[in-house]
N, C-alpha and C positions, 0 to 999 in steps of 0.2 A: 784257467789263469791266462793262457795265451790269448784266448778270445777277448778276455777283459782288457788286456793290455793293447790289443789291436783296436778295440773300441775307444780306449783312451787316446791312442795316437790319432785316430781319425777325428775325434772330437777336437783335439787341440789344433789339428790341421785346418778344420773348418773354421774355427774361431780366429785362426791366424790369417787365413786367406780371404775370408769374407770382406774385410776392409779394403782389399785391393780392388773390389768392385766399385766403380765410380758412380755409385748411386747415392742419392741424398736421403734415402729412407732412414728414419730415426734409429731403428734397431740395428742397422748395419753400421751407421756412423758412431753409434754408441760403443762399438767394439774398438774404436780408436782409443778409448779412455783407459781400459785396464791392461795396458801392455806390460806393465811391471808385474801385475798379478798373473797374467798369462805366461810370462817368462818363468815365473816361479813354478807354475803348474807344469810347464813343459819340462823343467829341470827335474821335478819330482818324478814325472813319468819316465824320463830318460834314465834316471838312477835306478828306478824299480826294474826297468827292462835290463839294465846292465847286470843287476843282481839275480834276476829270476829267469832270464831267457837262455836258451841253448844257442849261443852265437855261432855254433858250427853250421847252423842252418841258414841259408841265404834269406829265406822269407822272414826270419826273425831279425836278421841284420837290417833288412829294409825297414822293419818297424822302428828300430832304434834310430836309423838315419832320418826317418820322417819326424820323429820327436825332436831329435837333435837339430834338424834343419829349422823347425819352428822356433826353437829356443834361440838359435843364432839370428833368425829374422827379427824376432822381438827385440833382441839386444841391439840390433842395428839401429832401431829407432830410439832406444832409451839411453844407451851408453853415452851419447853426446851430452846428456844431462847428468853427468857424474864427473868427478875429478880425474877419471881416466882419459878424458878428452881434452884437447887443446882449448884454452879459454878464448872465447870469441871477443870478449871485452877486456881491455887492459885494466889492471888495478890502479887506482889513484895512488900517486906517490905519497909516502908518509909525511913529507914536508910540503904537501900541496898548499898553494896559496890562492888557487883559483876559486871563484865562487861556486858553491855547491847548492844542490836542491834535493830535499828529502820529501818523498811522497809516501803517505800512508794510505793504502787502499784497503777498504773493509766492506765486504758484503755482510751487512748486519743481520740479515734474516728478518723479514717484516714482522714476524710474530715474537721475536726476541724482545725482551723488555729490560735487558741488562745494559742500558746505555752508559751507566757509570763506569763499567769495565773499559769501554772504548775511550771515554773521556780521560780516564786514568792513564791509558796508554799514550794518549795525545800529550798529556802533561809530562809524562815520563820521557818520551822520545822527541818531543818538540819538532814534528815534521813541519815543513814549509807549506805543504798542501795536504789536506785530508779529503779523500774521496770516499763517499759512502754510497752503497748500492742497496736496493730494496728498502730505502728509507722513505717513510711516509710522513704524514703531518705530526704524529706523535714523536717520531725520531727528530724531526726538525725542531720541535719545541725543546727537546732535551739538548740537542747539539748547539742551539742558538746561544747557550751560555758560553760558548767558545768565541763568540763574535768580537769580544774586546781584543783578543789576541789574534783572531782571524777575521779581520774586518772586510775582506773581499770575498764574495761568494756568488755562486750560481745555485739556485734551489729549484728542484722539480719534485715536490712530494707527490707520490702516487700510491694508491692502495692496490696496485695490480702486480706487485713484486718487481717493478721496474723504476721505482723512484730513484732519484740520483741527487746528491748534494756535493758541492765542492766548496770547501772552506779554505781560504788561503791567507797567510800572513804576507805573501808577496802580492804586489799589485797585479790585477788581471786586466789586460787590455783587450778590447774588441771581442768580448765573450759572446758566444751564441749557443743557444739551446736548440737542438735539431732532432727531428724524427726522420731519419734518413730512409729507412726501409719500411718500418711498421709504425702505425699510429700507436701511441702509448709506450713506445720503446725509445727513450731519449738518449742523446749523446751530448756532451759538452765540449766546446772547442774555444780556446782562448790563447792569449799570449801572457806568459808569466814573466815579470820583470825581476831579474836577479839583483843581488846586492850591489853589483857594479854598474847597473843600468842595462846590462845585456837582456835581450828578450828571446824567449824560446816558445815555440808553439807547443801547446799541450792539448791532447785529444783524449777524452775519457769515454769509454764505451761499455755497454752491457747488453749485447744482442741476445735475443731469445734463443734458448737451446732447442735442438731436436729432441723431442721426448713425447711420450704418449699424452702428457698433460699440457704440453705447450704447442710446438709446431711439429707436424707429422714428418717434416723433412728438415735438413740443415740449410735449405736454399736461402732463407732469409738471413740467418746468421752469417753464412759464407759471403753473401753479397755485401752485407754491412762491413765486414772485415776487409774485403777486397776493394770496395770503393774508397775506403779511408786509406788503404795501402796505396792505391793508384794516385790518390790526391797528394799524399805527403811525398811520394816519389818525385813529384814535379818541382819541389823546392830544394834549395841547397842550404837553407837556414836550419838551425838546430830544432829537432822535433822529438817529442815524447808521446807515445801512445800507451795508455794503461787502462786497466779495468778487469772486470770479470768477463772474459770473452766466451764463457761457456764452451770452451774447447781446450784440449790439452796441448801442452807445449810441443809434443812430438807428433801431432796429427798431420795429415797431408795438407789440411786447410791452413793450419797455423804456419806450417813450413812454406806454403804458397804465399801467405801474408808476408812473411819475412823476405821471400824472394822478390815479390812485386814492390814492396815498400823500400827495400834496401836497408831496413832498420836491423839493429843488433839485439840479441837476447843475452843479457848478463848471466843467465843461468847456465849457458853452454860452457862446459868445462868446470863447473862449480858444484852443481847439485840440482835436484828436482824441485825442491821447495814445494812439496805437495800441500796445497792450501785447502783441499776439500777431499773427504768429508771429515770434519773435526771430531765427530763422535765415533768413527769407525776406523781405527788405526790400520786395519788390513785392507781397507778399500779407499785408498787416498790417491789423488793425482793432482797435477798442477793446473788449476783453472784460472788463477788470478795472475795477471801478467803485467809486465812493463817492458816495452821495446823502445829503443832510442837510436838516434842517428850517431854517427861516429865522432860527433863533437864532444862526447862525454867519456869519462873513465869512471869506474865503479869504486865507490868508497865503502859501501855496505849493502848487503842484501840479507834480509832476516825475516823469518816467519815468526810472528808474535804470538803470545799466548791466546787461548780461546777467550772469546767475549760472550759465549753462549749461543753463537751462531753456528751454522753448519760449515762456515768458512773460517779459516784462520785469517786475521789481518796480515798484510804483507807490508814491510817497510823497505824502501830502496833509497839510497843516497847516491847521487851522481855528482861528479865534479865537471864543470863546463870548462873546456880547454881553450875556447875561442876560435878553434879551427878544426876541420876534419882531420882525424887521426887515421893512420894506416891500420885499420882494424877490419879484418875480412869476415863478411857474413856469407850468405848464400845468394847465388845469382839465378835469375830465371832463364829458361830456354824458350824457344818459340812455342812449344806445347804448353808451358806454364802460362805464357801470356794469353794464348788462345783460350785456355781453360778459365782464367780469371775474367776475361772479357765475356765469355759465355755465361758465367754465373751472374755477372752484373747485368747483362742484357736481359736475362730471364726475370729479374726483379725490376727492370726498367729504371736503373740508377746509373748515373755517370759521375766521374770524379769531380766535375765542375759543381755538383750539388753540395759537396762538402765545404763547410765554411773554412776559409783560409784566413786565420786571424792575423797573419803577418801581412796580408794584402786584402783587407776587407772590402775594398771597392771593386775587386776583380769579379766577384760573383754576386754582387748586389745584396749581400746579407746585411741585415740590420742588427747592430750590436745591441745587447741588452741594456 
């Protein structure tokens, strides 16, 4: 029994400590994802040790401390994404009169053929912008029936799991479709015009994940996230970045994205909003994201019902205040800046390559 509990403690310690290794190997970076599940496992092991061990022996106390330390370390990463933590983004006032923007983000799963479920959600929630990921020609044919209500669009149907479509009822100015790091992995950048004529930059991403079937490392994903982060940091105008980032909200890379970009995460202090995997309740984590500048307050964040995909759609409504609000996110130190630069340099990308829709002439991009 004691040897079995020791093995359990050592296992949870290895799974907890491996992600501290700054390697980009897929199977190590994959351990960033199940922190909630690993915290639950560590708590089960710690409780079993409390009940079964002879705690008068120092060696058995050290076993309990090892499991308890792993639990606390995992909680350090995930507790910010619970109501136990201070909200990073202010809630919009009940009597808000500022213009708002609602974005529905849906990874549809290329093989899924239940387009009507997504279309029904669009009719029900009336988002201003619908962003679909993994959408191919078949999905485009189905979603084009929304064109009368969503006349502004950017379409990139692909059959490689990285198709992307943006349908908007708001005018989209200076749109650009880019392949920033990898061919066949697009991103969309544009300015959306709100009801009062204000314009906000929107960037929609879906970088490839580190996995045995995709990229052997997280290098490409990390570089795409960070080059966009460094680009939006350079502007003081309102910005939204959204999509399936193939990374969890609490990973070092996503935290680095937040530090470099200066953008805020409305989930902090509210909840995890685990959007993947829709079919396995005990193996879920937050893969679908929306980050924004401090020009916005949050009116609604909601995980929508399943549409037959492996991702749940996410709906977020933000209200534009017209000016930056005193909302504190996370800030980079020199090590963070050097790490971000190193990751971008490794993939030969620079912030100037990212289309800046608010200043299209700066980087010579051609609008669609």
